[in-house]
N, C-alpha and C positions, 0 to 999 in steps of 0.2 A: 388371656389369663392373666392378670398381673402377678408382679412377684407379692405382692401381699395376700393378693388372693391364693397364689400357690401355697405360700406359709399358711396362711390362714386355714386351707382345706387340708395339708398336712398335719395339723394340730388340733384339727376339728376331730369330732366323735367318729370312730371306725365305720359306722353307716355312711357318713356324710363325706369320707374320704374319698379322691378320683382312684381308682384302681389303677387307673393308667399312671401314676407317679410310683405307686410299687412296683411294677414292672420296670418302670424307667430306673427306679434304683435298684431293683436287682441285677439289671444288664450293667450298671456303673460300677455295681460291687464285683459283678462276674469278670471285670476287666481291672479291676483294683485300682479304679478312679485315676487310670492313667491317662495322660492326654494325649499317646499315639492312639489311642481306644477312639478317638474324637468321631473318625468315619462310622465303625460299627455302631456306636452311641445313635447318630445322628440317624442312622438307619432306623433303628428301635425307636428313635421319640417320632418319627416320620410316621411309622408304621401303628405306632399307638394314638397319635393326636392328628394324623390325618395332614398335616403341614407342620411347618416350623416356627412359631409365634416368635417375636421379640424376646418375650419373658421367657419361654421356653428355651429360645439359644443362652439367654443371660443364666439362667438355672442350671444348663448345663455348660457353661463357660465357669459358674462355683464352683459345680462338683466336680470338674476336672481339673481345675486350677489355670485356668488357661485366658489369657486375655480374649475379650469379648471380641475382639476385631481378626483375632484367628479363627475362631467357631463361626463369625460371619461370612469369613472369606470363605474357608471350605463348604460352608453351607449356600453360599452363592456360585461358586466354581462349578460346580457338579449339576449337570441338569437335571437330575435324579430329583433333587431337595425343593422344594416348594416353600417358600417364604408367605403365601396366602393360601387359602382355602380352596380345595379344586372343585371341579365341576363334577355332577352325576357320571360325566362321561368326559375321557380325554382321548383327544387327538395329537400326535407328535408326527410332525413332519419333519423327515430326515432332510437335512441340508449339506450332507457329504457331498464330496466332488462328481461321483457317479450320479447322483440323484439329482444334485443342481443342474449338470449339462442334461440330464433327461427332462426338465421343467419342475423341479421342485419348487421352483421359485412362484412359479403359476398356480402350482397345489396350494402355498400356503396364503397365496393371497384370493385365492376363492374359497379357504376355509377362515380369513378373516373377514370379507365379505360377507360370506354366508352366515356368520355368527355376528358379524357387526363389531368386533371386537379384535385386538391385536395377537400376535402371539405373547404369551405368559399372561395372558388375561383370559378371564372368565365370563360366559355370556352372562348379564344381567340377571336372568333368572335362574342362573347357576346349574344350568342343564351340563352345559359342555365347555371345558379350557383345551386352549390351543396353545400347544409348545412348539418347540422347533427344536433339535437335536443336530449335534456336529457330526454326527455319524450313529449309525446301528447296527451297523457291519452285516448287512444283506445286499453289497454293491451289485450283486449277480442279476438283482430282479429288480435294482431301479427304474423309476423311481419308487422309493415304499414311504408308505405311513402307518404308524403305528395307532390302532385304536383297543383302547383300553386293552392295552399288553398283547394285542393280537396284531401279526404284522401282517401287512396287504402288501401284495406286491405289484408291479406297474400301475400304478394307478394314473387315474386322469382326474382333471379337472372336474368334469362331469360325476365322477364317481366319489370324490369327497365331498363334491355339495351332496349328492342323492343319501350318501350316510349320513352326512351330517342335517339334511332336512327331516331324516327318518328320527332323529335323534331329539331334533329341536321341537317335532311335533307331536312327541310321545307324551303322554299322560305322566304326571309325576306321581 
């Protein structure tokens, strides 16, 4: 959605207004449009819109009176934020030291091969997004994979490809 479309939507009749902007504006007001609330506002925007488009980041930047580079920098620094729409399912491979030593690199390679896309991307059919994380804090059960917010312990390459195959074959 472009800035022009956002402004047009906000000025349109109440029925035509995207209610997600009402909620985002409430979150901005709750934090008194303070720049130090950037992360909280980005979380709210991601929950509302599913991802942070360039136009949405610009809207937040203007609302908080922050440079676009700062907003973009924060949005790209934290792996929780996504600048692209995510798939129906998300697989996150922990690449922390304990997981990496126990084969996380092989898990990520297996997932990328199975889905025919790289970490940070979504399959062409929009079913699965692959992510990697610096650490998910479950080192004692390494290697760890997070399937749609569910932590799976001691994952094998066969285990990850089996789970992904189920998702990829599922009817939409």
